C-alpha positions as CSV (number, residue, x, y, z in Angstrom):
1,M,-0.1,0.0,0.0
2,K,1.5,3.4,-0.8
3,E,2.0,5.6,1.9
4,L,0.9,9.2,1.5
5,K,3.5,12.0,1.7
6,E,2.7,14.5,4.3
7,P,3.3,18.3,2.9
8,S,5.8,20.2,3.9
9,V,6.0,23.8,5.0
10,G,5.8,26.2,1.8
11,E,4.0,23.5,-0.4
12,V,1.3,24.6,-2.3
13,V,-1.9,22.3,-1.4
14,F,-4.7,23.8,-3.5
15,Q,-4.5,25.9,-6.2
16,A,-7.4,27.0,-8.8
17,S,-8.4,30.2,-11.1
18,E,-10.9,32.1,-11.9
19,A,-11.6,35.5,-13.6
20,G,-7.9,36.5,-13.7
21,L,-7.8,35.8,-9.9
22,E,-5.6,32.7,-8.5
23,L,-6.3,31.3,-4.9
24,T,-3.5,29.5,-3.7
25,A,-3.5,27.6,-0.2
26,T,0.1,26.8,0.9
27,V,1.2,24.8,4.0
28,S,2.1,26.9,6.9
29,K,2.7,25.4,9.7
30,R,2.8,21.7,10.7
31,T,1.5,20.2,14.1
32,D,1.0,16.8,15.8
33,E,-2.4,16.6,14.2
34,G,-1.8,17.8,10.8
35,F,-1.4,21.1,9.2
36,F,-2.6,24.6,8.6
37,A,-2.5,26.6,5.6
38,T,-2.3,30.0,4.4
39,L,-4.8,31.4,1.5
40,A,-3.4,34.1,-1.0
41,V,-5.4,35.6,-3.7
42,S,-3.4,36.8,-6.8
43,Q,-3.5,38.4,-9.9
44,E,-1.3,39.4,-12.9
45,S,0.3,42.3,-10.8
46,G,0.7,40.2,-7.9
47,K,-0.8,39.4,-4.8
48,V,-3.9,41.2,-3.6
49,W,-4.9,39.4,-0.2
50,E,-3.7,36.9,2.0
51,S,-5.1,35.3,4.9
52,E,-3.3,35.6,8.7
53,D,-2.0,32.8,10.4
54,V,-4.1,30.7,12.8
55,N,-3.8,28.2,15.3
56,D,-7.1,26.9,15.8
57,P,-8.8,24.4,13.6
58,F,-12.1,25.8,14.6
59,D,-11.3,29.4,13.5
60,T,-13.4,30.7,10.6
61,F,-10.4,31.2,8.8
62,A,-8.7,27.8,9.6
63,F,-7.4,25.8,6.4
64,G,-5.4,22.6,6.6
65,V,-5.8,19.0,7.6
66,W,-6.4,17.7,11.0
67,F,-7.3,14.7,13.1
68,D,-10.8,14.8,12.4
69,G,-10.5,15.6,8.6
70,A,-9.7,18.0,6.0
71,G,-10.6,21.8,5.8
72,L,-8.9,22.8,3.0
73,P,-10.6,24.9,-0.1
74,V,-12.2,22.5,-2.5
75,L,-14.0,25.3,-5.2
76,W,-13.0,28.8,-6.1
77,R,-15.5,29.9,-8.6
78,D,-18.8,31.7,-8.9
79,I,-21.0,29.0,-8.1
80,D,-24.6,30.9,-7.7
81,G,-24.2,32.9,-11.0
82,D,-24.2,35.9,-9.0
83,G,-21.1,37.2,-10.8
84,K,-18.7,37.3,-7.8
85,I,-16.2,34.4,-6.9
86,E,-17.2,32.2,-4.0
87,L,-14.7,29.9,-2.1
88,I,-16.0,26.8,-0.9
89,A,-14.1,25.0,2.1
90,P,-15.2,22.0,4.1
91,L,-15.6,21.7,8.0
92,P,-13.5,18.7,9.0
93,K,-15.9,15.6,10.4
94,G,-15.1,12.2,11.3
95,D,-18.5,10.7,10.9
96,L,-21.3,9.4,7.9
97,S,-23.3,13.0,7.8
98,P,-23.8,15.4,5.5
99,Q,-20.8,17.5,4.6
100,L,-20.8,21.1,6.0
101,F,-19.4,23.6,3.9
102,R,-17.8,27.1,4.9
103,I,-18.9,29.4,2.3
104,Y,-16.8,32.7,1.4
105,R,-17.3,35.3,-0.9
106,W,-14.6,37.3,-2.7
107,T,-15.5,41.1,-2.6
108,G,-12.7,42.4,-5.0
109,D,-10.1,43.0,-2.0
110,D,-11.2,40.9,0.7
111,L,-12.3,37.2,1.5
112,L,-15.6,37.4,3.3
113,Y,-16.9,34.6,5.0
114,L,-20.9,34.4,4.4
115,K,-22.1,31.1,6.4
116,K,-21.9,27.3,6.8
117,R,-24.4,25.0,4.8
118,C,-24.5,21.7,3.4
119,L,-25.9,20.9,0.0
120,I,-28.7,18.3,0.6
121,Q,-31.0,16.7,-2.5
122,S,-34.2,18.4,-2.3
123,S,-37.2,17.0,-4.0
124,S,-36.7,18.6,-7.2
125,G,-33.4,16.6,-7.5
126,N,-31.2,19.4,-7.0
127,Y,-29.0,20.0,-4.1
128,V,-29.7,22.9,-2.1
129,W,-27.8,24.8,0.5
130,S,-29.4,23.7,4.2
131,S,-28.5,24.6,7.6
132,R,-29.7,20.9,8.5
133,G,-26.7,19.1,9.3
134,G,-26.2,16.2,12.0
135,E,-27.3,12.4,11.4
136,F,-29.2,11.4,8.6
137,E,-30.9,8.1,8.1
138,E,-31.6,8.5,4.2
139,G,-30.7,11.1,2.1
140,S,-28.3,12.1,-0.5
141,W,-25.8,15.1,-0.3
142,V,-22.5,16.6,-1.8
143,E,-19.4,15.3,0.1
144,T,-16.9,17.5,-1.7
145,F,-16.0,18.7,-5.1
146,E,-13.1,17.2,-7.1
147,D,-11.8,17.6,-11.0
148,G,-14.9,19.7,-11.7
149,K,-17.3,17.3,-10.4
150,A,-19.6,16.9,-7.1
151,E,-18.8,13.9,-5.2
152,I,-22.3,12.6,-4.1
153,V,-23.3,10.3,-1.4
154,T,-26.3,8.4,-0.8
155,L,-27.6,6.9,2.2
156,K,-30.7,4.3,1.8
157,D,-31.7,1.3,3.8
158,D,-28.2,1.0,5.3
159,D,-26.5,1.1,2.1
160,I,-24.1,3.8,1.1
161,K,-23.3,4.6,-2.5
162,H,-20.9,7.5,-3.9
163,H,-20.7,9.0,-7.4
164,S,-19.5,12.0,-9.2
165,S,-21.2,14.1,-11.5
166,A,-20.7,17.2,-13.5
167,Y,-22.9,19.8,-12.0
168,E,-24.1,23.6,-12.6
169,G,-24.6,26.2,-9.9
170,F,-27.6,28.2,-9.2
171,E,-28.5,30.7,-6.5
172,D,-29.7,28.1,-3.9
173,G,-27.2,25.4,-4.7
174,I,-26.4,23.1,-7.4
175,K,-27.9,20.7,-10.2
176,L,-26.3,17.5,-11.6
177,V,-25.7,17.7,-15.5
């Protein structure tokens, strides 16, 4: 079995570009439980914003990987069609429950924290932002975003299924395409 290499301080662990702005997460500190990363937003002329170092994985602007899971950015794009770029990052979790995401918006000069929500499948079949979290007996939710696809978890009759799908964002969530 291949052992995963732990990233070193200074190593880039997430990078994405949208509308001429590049977001980079770089390992800033290692701990016994994982690592913290700082974020930077850059454009052609250079860096326009950088997060501060934090020491608490429960801080709103804490990004990294810790004993209870990953809290690194997974998406940097206009996910709701409003013309503004959003940053989506999961809250670390260690159980089988819908993934809570932290949602931030780029204002043009700052990264503004908006809310924590999960993407739960609604009766329309779309995945809508919901404050509902915790244990689920049945349902379907977005677990993460990877390689341009939404990773979906479905729990039904004590059976867990995973699949990925392309998606389009809209004001209240995403729809699979």
